[in-house]
Backbone bond lengths (Angstrom), bond angles and torsions (degrees), N, CA, C in turn:
res aa  C-N    CA-C-N  psi(-1)  N-CA   C-N-CA  omega(-1)  CA-C   N-CA-C  phi
1 M - - - 1.503 - - 1.508 109.92 -
2 E 1.280 117.71 134.46 1.456 122.20 179.08 1.522 112.06 -80.85
3 G 1.291 118.58 145.40 1.397 120.77 177.35 1.556 112.70 -82.63
4 V 1.292 117.29 162.74 1.493 119.77 -178.24 1.500 110.63 -60.03
5 G 1.307 118.99 -37.06 1.493 122.16 -179.88 1.465 110.49 -61.02
6 S 1.314 120.60 -45.85 1.438 121.41 -179.06 1.503 115.11 -69.37
7 V 1.325 116.24 -31.93 1.500 122.58 174.24 1.534 108.63 -66.09
8 L 1.319 118.39 -46.61 1.481 122.65 178.61 1.519 109.52 -62.31
9 D 1.341 117.93 -44.69 1.457 119.81 -179.66 1.553 110.24 -61.33
10 G 1.341 116.63 -38.53 1.430 119.74 172.65 1.486 116.83 -58.53
11 L 1.293 113.66 -43.86 1.455 120.81 177.95 1.501 112.85 -65.72
12 L 1.325 116.27 -39.38 1.489 117.30 -178.03 1.518 111.76 -72.16
13 V 1.312 120.28 -14.41 1.446 123.19 175.10 1.533 109.79 -66.04
14 R 1.318 116.62 -32.29 1.457 120.11 179.61 1.523 109.10 -72.02
15 R 1.318 118.41 132.15 1.461 122.88 -171.09 1.487 111.89 -59.86
16 E 1.345 119.63 -41.16 1.439 119.40 -174.15 1.553 111.73 -67.64
17 W 1.322 116.78 -32.83 1.478 119.64 176.06 1.505 108.43 -68.82
18 R 1.299 116.36 -46.29 1.517 122.07 -177.15 1.569 106.09 -59.28
19 A 1.323 118.70 -49.86 1.452 120.82 -179.76 1.513 111.74 -59.46
20 G 1.336 118.38 -39.57 1.461 121.14 178.24 1.478 111.23 -65.42
21 V 1.288 119.58 -39.27 1.484 123.54 177.66 1.532 109.55 -65.37
22 Q 1.286 113.52 -45.14 1.504 119.03 178.70 1.504 110.30 -62.20
23 L 1.344 118.27 -44.62 1.436 121.17 178.68 1.510 111.79 -58.39
24 G 1.323 117.77 -43.98 1.434 123.90 179.01 1.540 111.31 -59.31
25 H 1.319 113.48 -43.79 1.448 120.49 177.71 1.542 110.79 -61.98
26 L 1.293 114.90 -46.00 1.545 118.34 177.80 1.514 109.98 -61.62
27 A 1.322 117.32 -40.69 1.478 119.94 -174.52 1.585 107.99 -64.89
28 R 1.370 115.57 -41.21 1.454 116.69 177.85 1.479 114.23 -65.78
29 R 1.314 118.17 -25.22 1.495 122.68 -175.59 1.507 111.37 -110.99
30 W 1.388 117.32 13.63 1.455 122.15 -173.70 1.538 114.17 -52.28
31 A 1.329 116.84 -43.85 1.458 121.05 179.61 1.519 110.93 -62.96
32 E 1.317 119.48 -33.69 1.487 120.82 172.11 1.479 113.43 -63.52
33 V 1.376 113.42 -39.07 1.516 120.60 -172.46 1.506 107.85 -74.17
34 V 1.329 120.27 -45.30 1.498 119.47 -172.60 1.569 114.33 -118.25
35 G 1.333 118.34 -1.45 1.425 120.31 -178.82 1.507 111.17 93.01
36 D 1.327 116.25 156.25 1.471 119.99 -174.27 1.491 113.94 -62.43
37 E 1.337 119.51 -44.07 1.420 122.56 -176.76 1.553 112.58 -60.89
38 L 1.331 113.87 -50.98 1.449 120.22 -178.31 1.502 109.89 -70.08
39 A 1.287 122.28 -32.65 1.427 127.09 176.07 1.527 112.33 -64.54
40 G 1.376 116.90 -30.95 1.402 121.80 177.13 1.541 112.41 -73.90
41 R 1.312 119.12 -15.49 1.482 122.36 -179.08 1.529 113.86 -116.11
42 T 1.300 116.14 -1.63 1.480 120.82 -177.06 1.484 110.30 -139.64
43 T 1.400 114.62 157.51 1.462 120.27 178.31 1.521 106.58 -146.19
44 P 1.295 114.75 137.12 1.510 116.71 172.73 1.532 106.96 -77.25
45 V 1.342 114.61 130.39 1.458 119.73 -175.85 1.522 114.99 -119.63
46 R 1.294 119.07 -13.44 1.441 119.81 -178.75 1.547 109.66 -163.12
47 L 1.299 115.38 139.03 1.436 120.06 167.92 1.528 107.17 -129.81
48 D 1.345 116.32 114.14 1.481 118.92 -173.99 1.507 112.60 -93.78
49 E 1.293 116.34 177.58 1.455 122.41 -173.51 1.505 112.56 -71.36
50 T 1.290 119.09 -12.12 1.471 123.29 177.30 1.539 109.88 -89.49
51 G 1.327 118.13 -8.67 1.426 121.03 -178.44 1.561 113.33 92.41
52 T 1.320 115.01 17.97 1.478 117.82 178.38 1.520 107.62 -90.94
53 L 1.336 115.75 120.22 1.425 123.10 173.76 1.479 111.17 -90.20
54 T 1.264 121.88 117.34 1.451 124.75 176.35 1.512 109.46 -91.92
55 V 1.334 117.12 127.17 1.454 124.25 -179.98 1.543 108.77 -119.87
56 R 1.364 111.71 124.62 1.459 117.26 175.26 1.528 110.32 -87.61
57 A 1.294 116.93 128.73 1.510 123.41 179.18 1.527 109.86 -114.37
58 S 1.309 113.85 150.93 1.465 119.34 -177.09 1.493 115.45 -78.97
59 S 1.340 116.11 -11.82 1.456 120.94 178.16 1.531 109.59 -158.52
60 A 1.323 116.94 166.68 1.460 119.57 176.76 1.508 114.21 -64.63
61 A 1.376 113.87 -31.17 1.508 114.98 175.88 1.469 112.31 -65.54
62 W 1.350 117.97 -42.55 1.453 118.97 -179.81 1.548 111.08 -71.54
63 A 1.337 118.29 -30.31 1.451 119.57 173.19 1.513 111.30 -64.73
64 A 1.344 117.43 -39.16 1.432 120.27 179.09 1.549 109.88 -66.44
65 Q 1.349 116.14 -37.23 1.463 116.87 177.09 1.529 112.95 -60.79
66 V 1.339 116.77 -40.53 1.451 122.00 177.30 1.580 107.65 -62.11
67 G 1.355 111.87 -42.83 1.491 116.12 -179.84 1.475 112.31 -59.55
68 F 1.329 117.54 -45.97 1.473 122.66 178.96 1.567 108.54 -57.51
69 L 1.255 116.47 -38.52 1.427 123.98 -175.34 1.534 116.37 -95.10
70 G 1.319 115.45 9.64 1.464 122.87 -171.25 1.469 114.96 -51.96
71 R 1.333 119.74 -44.93 1.476 119.40 178.11 1.539 112.20 -69.30
72 E 1.281 118.30 -35.96 1.456 121.30 176.11 1.453 112.52 -68.31
73 V 1.368 117.15 -40.25 1.497 121.95 177.54 1.555 108.62 -62.00
74 A 1.339 116.35 -45.12 1.489 119.75 -179.52 1.576 109.42 -61.20
75 A 1.327 116.64 -43.93 1.395 121.19 -174.38 1.574 109.23 -69.88
76 A 1.347 117.70 -38.66 1.446 120.95 178.09 1.527 111.07 -68.90
77 A 1.337 114.64 -39.59 1.473 119.53 176.12 1.560 112.56 -61.50
78 N 1.298 115.87 -39.62 1.448 120.50 179.73 1.532 109.19 -70.40
79 R 1.327 119.90 -37.12 1.469 120.78 173.24 1.546 110.48 -61.00
80 A 1.328 115.17 -45.33 1.494 118.97 -178.68 1.523 110.22 -61.69
81 L 1.360 116.58 -36.47 1.468 120.44 -179.77 1.533 115.78 -81.21
82 G 1.371 112.04 -19.81 1.488 116.82 -179.01 1.521 111.62 76.62
83 R 1.300 116.91 19.75 1.519 121.02 178.24 1.520 108.56 -165.85
84 E 1.328 114.88 162.62 1.464 121.67 -178.02 1.531 109.34 -85.02
85 A 1.345 115.01 80.61 1.487 118.16 -176.15 1.544 107.79 -100.93
86 V 1.338 118.52 -29.17 1.484 121.10 -173.95 1.493 107.67 -102.51
87 R 1.374 114.88 123.09 1.432 121.45 177.52 1.481 112.61 -105.11
88 T 1.317 117.29 -36.97 1.498 121.89 -179.43 1.519 108.93 -139.63
89 V 1.306 115.98 157.97 1.420 122.12 179.05 1.520 107.87 -118.80
90 R 1.310 116.88 131.18 1.494 121.95 179.00 1.533 105.80 -122.35
91 T 1.323 115.88 139.91 1.474 118.42 174.92 1.508 113.98 -112.38
92 V 1.303 114.81 151.70 1.442 121.20 170.74 1.519 106.29 -130.28
93 V 1.292 117.60 147.97 1.431 123.01 -179.83 1.491 107.49 -104.88
94 D 1.361 113.06 123.05 1.520 119.09 179.52 1.541 104.29 -155.20
95 P 1.321 115.48 101.90 1.452 117.90 -179.05 1.495 114.45 -73.91
96 G 1.334 119.37 -16.51 1.439 122.89 -178.05 1.531 114.98 -110.80
97 P 1.306 114.92 -175.61 1.492 118.56 -178.70 1.540 113.56 -82.65
98 A 1.312 119.59 13.00 1.459 122.41 -172.18 1.564 111.60 -68.38
99 G 1.353 117.36 -23.75 1.427 121.18 -176.37 1.498 113.31 104.90
100 E 1.334 119.72 173.14 1.393 123.24 -170.21 1.489 114.74 -67.12
101 E 1.308 118.89 -18.95 1.461 121.15 178.17 1.493 111.68 -100.73
102 G 1.313 119.78 16.24 1.454 123.49 -176.31 1.512 113.28 -71.97
103 P 1.312 118.97 175.21 1.483 123.50 -176.55 1.559 109.67 -59.31
104 G 1.269 113.03 136.93 1.457 118.78 177.24 1.511 113.06 82.40
105 A 1.297 118.01 0.40 1.463 121.09 -178.86 1.466 110.60 -70.30
106 G 1.340 115.98 132.43 1.477 120.90 174.59 1.516 108.56 -132.84
107 G 1.271 118.03 158.76 1.444 119.52 -177.44 1.483 113.40 -130.93
108 Q 1.344 113.85 144.01 1.478 118.99 176.57 1.547 104.38 -139.09
109 R 1.298 115.84 152.33 1.463 122.95 179.48 1.522 110.01 -120.77
110 W 1.329 114.86 132.69 1.538 119.43 175.42 1.416 108.54 -126.02
């Protein structure tokens, strides 16, 4: 019978599980990554297998701010994760709780 640790290790080998764990870690440390003000207006919502971090912003202005700071956000996220997981930052605008594909959502990559 396998122990819980070996089962979890096996799951973390799969990319989607690893990305989900990393996203959760980033979400918990988001204020450290981007600062309190930006953290209050943005949320990391996805980290895909190519290293694209999708950030939901409450307005186009806050999305632009993330875009201007894209390289710094990626570097800070990688420091928080302890590895080079984030290669690019993409923003979506969604002022409400509908999610990243909600009405009025647009995306840009930096």
